[in-house]
C-alpha positions in Angstrom: 0.0 0.1 -0.1 1.2 3.4 -0.8 1.0 6.4 1.6 1.4 10.2 0.8 4.3 12.1 2.4 4.5 15.9 2.6 7.9 17.5 2.8 8.6 21.0 3.4 12.3 20.5 4.2 15.1 18.2 3.7 13.2 15.1 2.6 13.0 16.8 -0.7 16.8 17.0 -1.3 18.3 14.2 -3.6 20.9 13.2 -1.3 18.7 12.8 1.7 16.2 10.9 -0.5 18.9 8.4 -1.7 20.2 7.9 1.9 16.7 7.5 3.5 14.9 5.6 0.7 17.7 4.1 -1.5 15.8 5.8 -4.4 15.0 9.3 -5.7 11.2 9.9 -5.1 8.9 11.4 -7.6 6.5 14.0 -6.3 4.2 16.8 -7.0 4.2 20.3 -5.5 1.7 20.8 -2.7 0.9 23.0 0.2 -0.3 23.2 3.8 -2.7 26.0 4.1 -3.1 27.7 7.6 0.6 26.9 8.7 3.6 29.2 8.7 7.1 28.2 8.8 9.2 28.4 12.0 12.6 27.5 13.1 13.8 25.5 16.3 17.3 25.7 17.4 19.1 22.3 17.3 20.5 21.7 20.9 22.4 18.7 19.9 25.9 19.7 18.9 26.4 16.4 17.0 23.4 17.0 15.0 24.8 20.4 14.0 28.2 19.4 13.1 26.8 16.4 11.1 24.3 18.4 9.1 25.7 21.8 9.3 22.2 23.0 10.1 21.7 25.1 13.2 17.9 25.0 13.4 15.1 22.6 12.4 12.5 23.5 10.0 9.0 23.4 11.7 5.2 24.3 11.0 2.9 26.1 13.2 -0.7 26.2 12.9 -2.4 29.7 12.5 -5.6 29.1 11.0 -5.0 31.8 8.6 -5.7 30.9 4.9 -3.0 33.4 3.9 -0.5 31.4 5.6 0.9 28.7 3.4 3.7 26.3 3.4 4.9 24.9 0.1 6.5 21.5 -0.4 6.1 18.4 -2.3 3.8 15.3 -1.6 5.6 12.0 -2.6 4.0 8.5 -2.7 6.2 6.0 -0.6 5.6 2.5 0.8 4.8 1.9 4.2 8.5 0.6 4.6 9.8 3.8 3.1 7.6 5.7 5.7 9.3 3.8 8.6 12.6 4.9 7.1 11.2 8.6 6.9 10.5 8.0 10.6 14.1 7.2 11.4 15.3 10.1 9.5 13.2 12.5 11.1 14.1 11.1 14.7 10.5 10.8 16.1 11.7 11.9 19.6 12.1 15.3 17.9 9.2 15.1 15.2 5.8 13.6 15.4 4.1 12.2 12.3 0.6 13.3 11.7 -2.1 12.9 8.9 -3.1 16.4 7.5 -5.2 17.8 4.6 -3.1 19.4 1.9 -4.1 22.2 -0.4 -4.8 19.8 -3.1 -7.2 18.0 -1.1 -5.0 15.1 -0.5 -4.2 13.5 2.8 -0.7 13.0 3.7 1.7 12.4 6.4 3.5 15.6 7.7 6.3 15.8 10.3 6.0 18.4 12.9 8.9 19.3 15.5 7.9 18.9 19.2 10.2 19.7 22.0 11.9 16.5 23.5 10.7 15.6 27.0 
């Protein structure tokens, strides 16, 4: 069974897809309406050193239709979705089903503060 996965960040990058899924994904542009992009400081220095990034991309619900996050929706297998869970480190992100601008429902990762 195929699953929809919406990416607004690094899962759109070819090297990340090859490392995470072992293949390049084919996707379509889509959006999340009523959300804005926010950024969360990466506290784990090992992650900063490995990725060169200082902040995680994140989304915040606003309910305002003029707030739109653009990205790409991909079709992935259930096994590939589990691979994206590992990549997204689910202690930092949670995966939720959300309705996209196209009307499709897709899995989307949202950063949550570690407990």
